[in-house]
N, C-alpha and C positions, 0 to 999 in steps of 0.2 A: 500435566494435560490442562488443568483449569488456567494456569497461568498463561499458558501459551494461546488457549481460546480467548482469555480476556484481552491480552496484547492484540492479537490479530483483529478482534472484534473493534478495539478501540482504532487500530490503525486504518480500518476500513471506514468507520465512521467519521473520522477526521479527514480522510480521503474524499470521501462524498460530499463532505461539507466545504471542499477547497480549502482546508486547513493544513495545507501542505508542509508545514514546520513541524506541527504536532503528529501528522502522519508519519513523517520521517522519522521523528523520535519514537515513535511506538514501533516502527519497522525494526528499529534497532534492538528493541526488547524482543519483538519476534526472532530476530538473526540470533539470539544466544539460545535458541532452541535448534538451530539448523543441523547441529552435529548429531542430533537424537532423533530427528524425524526426516525419513527419506523424503527428498523430493521439495523439501521446504526451502531450499537454496534457490530452486526454479522460481517460486513464488516470491521471494526476496528480491530477486534480480529483476522480476518483471516490475514489482512495484517501485523499486529504485528507478528504473527507466521512466515510469508512467509519471511518478513525481517529477523527476527532472524535464520531462516533456511539458508537464503542465504549467512548471515554473517559466519555462521559455516560451511557452504560448499558452497563457491562461485562459480558462475557459469563460464563457459569458457569464454575466451575473445569474441568469436563469438556468444556469448548468443544473442537472438531476443527478449527477454524480456517475452517470453511465458513460461507458467506454465504447465507442464502435470499433469492432475487430477490422484490421486491415489485413490480417492472413490467417489462416488455418493453423 
């Protein structure tokens, strides 16, 4: 559990800093745990999509790391 928590925390920190390369690397560490944690595959897919979107449409320099929900 501790390794998963560290990888997820690192991924989120990198994502919020707009360091999408490191966020993607850390996400791959998180993905190693997907078979053992129910629902983790959904989170991984969500962040893969968000990272791809942020690369295609980079956030402004003053971005605070938050994402506006576009659906429920």
